[in-house]
N, C-alpha and C positions, 0 to 999 in steps of 0.2 A: 503493499499500500504505500504510494507516494505521499508525502506532507502536501499540505496546502501552501501554497506560497503566502507568507506572511502569516497564516495561521499555525499554531501548533497540534501535534497528534501525538498520542501514546505511541510509544515504540512496542510491538508486539513482541512478547516473549523476552523483554528486555533483561530480566533476573537473569536470562541463560545465555543471550548473545555475548559470543565471543569479540565482536566489536565494542559493544557497550563497555564490557568490562574492560577492554583495552584503554577506551577512553576515561574510565574511570580511575584505572591505575595511572596512568598518564597525569591526571589531575593531582593526584595524591603525589605522585613524584615532583611535580611542578611546584605544588604547595611546600614539600617539603624542602625544598632547594632554596624558594624564597623566604620562608620562615626560620628555615635552619631547624626542622622539624622531624619528628620521628613516628609520624602515623603511618600504620601498616593497613593496605585494603584489604576489606573482608569479605563482602558481596555488593551486588547490586539489588536495589529494592525496588525502583521504577526509573523511567525515562519516558520524556518526551523530545520531539524534534520538530524544528521549526525551519523551513525553507527559506534562506536569504540569499545571499551572494554565497552561495556554498550551504551548508547545515550547522544550525546551532543545537545543539544536545543540552538538555536539562535533566541531570543524574542526579538521583537520590540513592544514596549508598552508606554503608556501614564502614568504620575503620577504626582500628586499635589504637588508643592513645595511652600507651603505657599498658596498663590492664584493664583500661576502661574501652567498651564498645560505645562510639558515639556515632550518630547520625548527621551526615553531612549533605549538603546541594552544591553542586557544581554547573558551570555553565562553561561548554567548549565548543569553539567554533572550527569546523571543519572546513577546509577549501580544498579537495581532492586534488583539483588541477594544477594545484600549486604545492600540494604534497605538504599542506600546511596545517597545525593545529595549534589553536591559542586558547589557553586558560583565559576568561572571563571573569569568572566569578567563582568564588569558594566559601561556605560558610557552614558553620555548625549550627544544626537543629536542635539535637536533643542528646542526652547522655542515656544510653540504654541500660548496659549492665556490665558488672565487672567478670572478668574472664578467669 
């Protein structure tokens, strides 16, 4: 299913999508570089995509911060023809549980 230009749509099977997992890992890696952090990607919860000049993905996922699993949301802009991925937003939503 193609995303609607300008509108966002759910990514079917996002939790099991290799592409979405790779984008979430990319976001965690970029965040860790920028913030000198130690987050470890755990799993994708959901994702939406929006067709722009390329595709913007809004991904909700869990990552471990030390012994605590927290929920984050990220926004990654992908421009395939340029082989480009850009982290545009990374924010913590909640703290889930201690591992």
